[in-house]
C-alpha positions in Angstrom: -6.1 -13.7 -6.7 -3.6 -10.9 -6.1 -1.6 -11.1 -2.9 -1.4 -8.2 -0.6 2.0 -6.7 0.0 3.7 -8.6 2.8 6.8 -8.3 4.8 9.7 -10.8 4.4 10.5 -12.8 7.5 14.2 -11.8 7.6 14.8 -8.1 7.8 15.6 -5.1 9.9 14.8 -4.8 13.6 12.3 -2.1 13.0 11.4 1.4 14.3 9.7 1.8 17.6 6.0 2.7 16.8 6.2 5.5 19.4 8.8 7.2 17.2 6.5 7.6 14.2 3.0 8.8 15.0 0.0 7.9 13.0 -0.1 11.5 11.8 3.5 11.4 10.7 2.9 8.2 8.9 -0.1 9.7 7.1 2.1 12.7 6.0 4.7 10.3 4.7 2.0 8.4 2.7 0.8 11.7 1.2 4.4 12.7 0.4 5.0 9.4 -1.4 1.7 9.6 -3.3 2.8 13.0 -4.5 6.0 11.5 -5.9 4.2 8.9 -8.0 4.1 9.5 -11.8 1.0 11.3 -13.0 0.2 8.5 -15.4 0.0 6.1 -12.5 -2.4 8.2 -10.3 -4.4 10.0 -13.0 -6.4 6.9 -13.7 -7.4 6.3 -10.1 -11.1 6.7 -9.9 -13.4 6.2 -6.9 -10.5 5.1 -4.6 -9.5 6.2 -1.1 -6.2 5.7 0.6 -6.4 4.7 4.3 -3.9 4.1 7.0 -4.4 1.8 9.9 -2.0 0.7 12.7 -2.4 -3.1 12.0 -4.4 -5.5 9.9 -7.5 -6.9 11.6 -5.6 -10.1 12.6 -3.0 -8.0 14.4 -0.1 -9.4 12.4 2.9 -7.4 11.4 3.6 -9.2 8.1 1.0 -7.4 6.0 2.1 -4.0 4.7 -0.8 -3.0 2.4 -4.0 -4.2 0.9 -6.1 -3.3 -2.1 -9.7 -3.7 -1.1 -11.8 -3.4 -4.3 -12.5 -4.7 -7.8 -9.6 -4.2 -10.3 -10.4 -2.2 -13.4 -9.9 -5.3 -15.5 -12.6 -7.2 -13.6 -15.3 -4.6 -13.5 -18.5 -5.2 -15.3 -21.3 -2.8 -14.5 -19.7 0.0 -12.5 -21.4 3.3 -12.1 -22.7 5.9 -9.8 -23.3 5.1 -6.2 -20.4 2.5 -5.9 -18.5 2.6 -2.6 -14.9 3.6 -3.2 -12.2 1.0 -3.4 -9.6 1.3 -0.7 -5.9 1.0 -0.5 -4.9 0.4 3.0 -1.3 0.9 4.4 -0.5 -0.5 7.8 1.8 1.7 9.9 3.2 -0.8 12.5 4.1 -3.5 9.9 5.9 -0.8 7.9 7.8 0.3 11.0 8.8 -3.3 11.7 10.1 -3.6 8.1 12.7 -0.8 8.3 15.4 0.8 10.5 15.1 4.4 9.7 12.7 7.1 8.2 14.4 7.1 4.8 13.8 3.3 4.4 10.3 3.8 5.7 9.6 6.3 2.9 11.0 3.9 0.4 8.8 1.0 1.7 5.7 3.2 1.7 6.5 4.0 -1.9 6.8 0.4 -2.9 3.6 -0.6 -1.1 1.7 2.2 -2.8 2.9 1.1 -6.3 2.1 -2.6 -5.4 -1.4 -1.8 -4.3 -2.1 0.7 -7.1 -1.0 -2.0 -9.6 -3.7 -4.3 -8.2 -6.2 -1.6 -8.9 -5.1 -1.6 -12.5 -5.4 -5.4 -12.6 -1.6 -6.2 -12.4 -1.1 -9.4 -10.5 1.8 -10.5 -8.3 3.5 -12.5 -11.0 3.6 -9.4 -13.2 4.8 -7.3 -10.3 7.6 -9.7 -9.6 8.7 -9.5 -13.2 8.7 -5.7 -13.0 10.6 -5.8 -9.7 7.8 -4.3 -7.5 6.8 -7.3 -5.4 
């Protein structure tokens, strides 16, 4: 099973969540999505991108999550399927970095990581490619 994108234990002190609103975080996610290569995003079908403050367990170590069935594991898949979701968690991202430039970079890495899971790329392959 693919692992969600998690924060390393040793890292920056973080950005105060009051400094980056949920709306600003959403804007940054959209900006980073726009920067991804066309061949990476053109194949995304029936998927939505969602931002939330924290994972359900309240932890700060989970940056993102792909919630769905990878393309490589789909059997019968057709009309009426609920969309897969890629979730990015705002507060863990803020805890992982010290400034907005680093936040943008971390959002970018998380998007690539979770989109890779959509395409069926596992964590071992992501590590080999330098994206995990």
